[in-house]
Structures are given as structure tokens and as C-alpha cells.
Steps between C-alpha positions, in 0.01 A plus 500: 500500500351852504841645395511272197146609402590869531823450303310310234243778475777759461658293222167464324440875518852569373460271199152637432660845483756373250231340287291819504805701398573259218142526375533879451838562334427866432585851601173685441474865403167676457496708179142632502170481684135603467450380144153370397579141395825534301444230236791515255854639521793547265829686531540772235835626633736371769312692767154563354217250528181530295203364693147427378216514751186301448289813540646625169767743617872472422788635704875531456686422823851627561652218704776718644283787623156339535346769278180390324408680177163444327522395135231610255400351166378163621185329370147532629459178697206308637604483866240258627535186709832339409535719191680824434850598396707183526854412393785709359830362366786667314568359154820294461660784300351777712828695509487546123128505413337622823196272480310410815232229481181516706193289565180660619123451500301692241124561522315368195128470436519131581698558823862526610775357279874459560715710265869487409642845422831682474624856542815701557584703809610861489666541839559869433128566447383229741264345249450201275505564126435296183238284675394199288241234582661194340222250569159557655430138582175322426446426867230743615237386750295680763690319776751707700763229556770292333655752261856362543740658411878493483748564219819316401749524212706223339768744373445357152249758386189372678284613789276268705213608721237315699122537514276338760176317424313822590285323756341271241653154528409369156691790341830329578416214260345726237787566261298754302549754776813614685380435855681237706803511271860608468546705184812557289561798270784668320621811678300721263178312578483291184456123516815287464494271199611205716228525763359151564151550357571704188257394226271302734149646485414352840755717682580868517850550359633689804449201733819331618343280770153472652304336781618749763289635787672823602876517433643796691865406467696450176877469456735396220823316579734618226775254591276192489259647241203422723180692567354460851160608630342499843123522533220515751305180546158489664487414873846342512676380186716797397735381223844560358513394136780466248338649191540314171368637171153377409432308821179483704548554874164361597283758672219427579516138378783415740580666830650426841262742675157487659180690441453809716156383608609161634761221518440393140782466248491724194497333160531138391815427699856614562643357178374405156658382177589786270522754782825632646544445874646770726858483623382598847167533677433707812247357746396709685509787254766770537325734250798566268542848357826520303795292381862552399788275399791617713809590296672756723827482690395624846365155598754285321347163592162593351600506133217354290260469795145634505375770737129567537296741707219360714191695598290276723792343687700826480855395420767472231498148358846374396509191279819319405493383139707218355451455125118504472426387857432685822702329771469720809299788647572770757280781629620844609349807670193324641560691824419830325145380429479708182351383172790485252367642173816513288866393507770631263878541517732795449828504306684356800253216541345641817126438536248781480155405625163674508226416750127561497553698821660766279867444581800459273801321655848414377653176626878460503696194615585479869874571534 
């Protein structure tokens, strides 16, 4: 009887090893370390990665050599609380026009506000040039949290970016400010003529959707023509939403989370007529930080799936998407116990991730 028990234990350990191996299908290479919260990343050449750091500094990382070069010409940022220098994404036609898009927090008299800007990079002179603030949002408060902000392009001449409620819940339902909203602009910063609230005096024309708490992940699926967002809920209740023009996503009227001061639900309920419900809710919260729609070739079975970074539960969140539904979830790299701040892909479809611990890693498929 004891032999059977020992054999059974060995089998269980063997299969547990196989499961663990399956859960981490990566070869991991460290590209950089000792960075102060690398927030946004974008490849500007095959082997050069531009990285924003929340403190306000910008570096250019040579992936092959590990060399880090400081880049000048960035904006003066309000690096306070959750604010600072945030996202950076290359424009869809970066190879021909050289535009890089940034979000950052600007100090105004009324407090910190999220800003969408763009600039070009002179690699030779290691500086940004032609800096333009495209939209200084009407979102300023004296709170130091919930700035958003991520950037996405639809490859049809539009840029989206997210703004949190700025720590004031009612802002997300106030459509005469930009807080708690996803905004849509033309690439030059003008307002598209087909934005959903053009001509409506009760809404700012840049608003594409509203009722968001703090969306820190935004991704456009070019194949399906879908815009996805992932946002922080309160205590529990993080959400993934499929964003539709002109829709209200509920915060703080509806929520799946609890108050921080006690086991009391936030809002009037989890659903309400006229409010869009999330496609997925995380309870407990994972604290999402970024989002991509996977379109690479390195992980061939992931085409069209969503990948998100998680801060609180420290992992990469992989979500299988079928049409407009999320049908499965897997979690990777939990064993590293590092807050995943950003996830992008390179030209080969390999993942590049940044952690709050100051590391940049590249993840390739296990042979």
C-alpha cells in the first residue's frame, strides 16, 4: 500500500511539473534593469526601444548591447502620486512621418491634467524635436491618482487615449469634462467630424465613451475593428470593456467592486439599463496596467487574443477572444512576483514587458 502511495505522489509531482511548464511557455531574456518605473515602451528601430519613465525621464535602449542612452526634449511633467510621464506609442506610419505619441501629466493651476502630445525622435542627437501638446484635457483636480492613460490607433487616421476619473468619482458621469473617458482625435489633434457627440452641447466633442474609473489599458483590434479597454475597479471589480462609440460604462453608478472602507458595494448595482456591462470582471482585483491585441507570429495560437499586465497580482493575463466574447483566461509569470507595468510585441511577435521593479524582459516561445 505504501508503494502505491509513493508512486502516486511521484506521478502527481511529475504532472504538476508538466502543468507548471505549460503555464510558462517562454524563454526569458533580461534586456535592462535598474529603471525607475518604466511606464511606456515602443520600438523605434529593430533593436532600439524608447522607454518612458514615470519620473519624467526618457531613455533609448539598445536591445542587442544593453546600452541605455538618455533622451532630452521631453515635457516638464508633474511626477506626483500615480502621475508623471506615461505612455508612448509609435504612429501607424512612423517609418514615413516619424511621429511618436505620448501621454503625460501637466501641472495646471487647478491641479494635474492628462495630456496627449506628439514629437519626433532624432536618434543622432538623442533628443525629441517638434514637440506638440495636442490636447491638454479638462481633467485637472488636486488628487494624485487616476490619470489613465494609454494610447491606441485604429489605423484609419484616429488616435484614442484614456483618462481616469482623477480621483473624483462624479467626474466620470460629467460629460462636460474629459475625466473618466476615452477620447478620440485625428492624428493632428483635431476632432473627428464623426465623433459620437459632435453638436451636442451636453458633451465635449472629444469624448468617445465615458463612465470609466481608471483605464490603464487600451488596444485596437484592426482585424475585427474593435476597441478594447481594461480598467481598475475599486476593491475588486476590475473590468475589460468592449468600447462602443457614445456608450456609458457606468462608473460610479454601476460597479462590481466594494468600498475600501468596508464590505459595501459601490454604486446602485452591477447592471443598469442604458449602461454597458463589462465583458469580464476580476474579483479579486488584478490591478491591470496595459493591454494589447496579439497579432504576431511567434505565438501562433494567440492571434486576436488579449494580453494584459497585472500589477497587484503580478502576472501576464492572457485572454482568449472569440468574436466579442472572452472565453478563457491564463496567467503567466506569477512566480517572478514582479508588477507587470507594460506589455508590447516586437516585429517577430515576441513579448517585451516592463516591470515596476525596473526590469525589461523579452519573452520568446519555448522551443
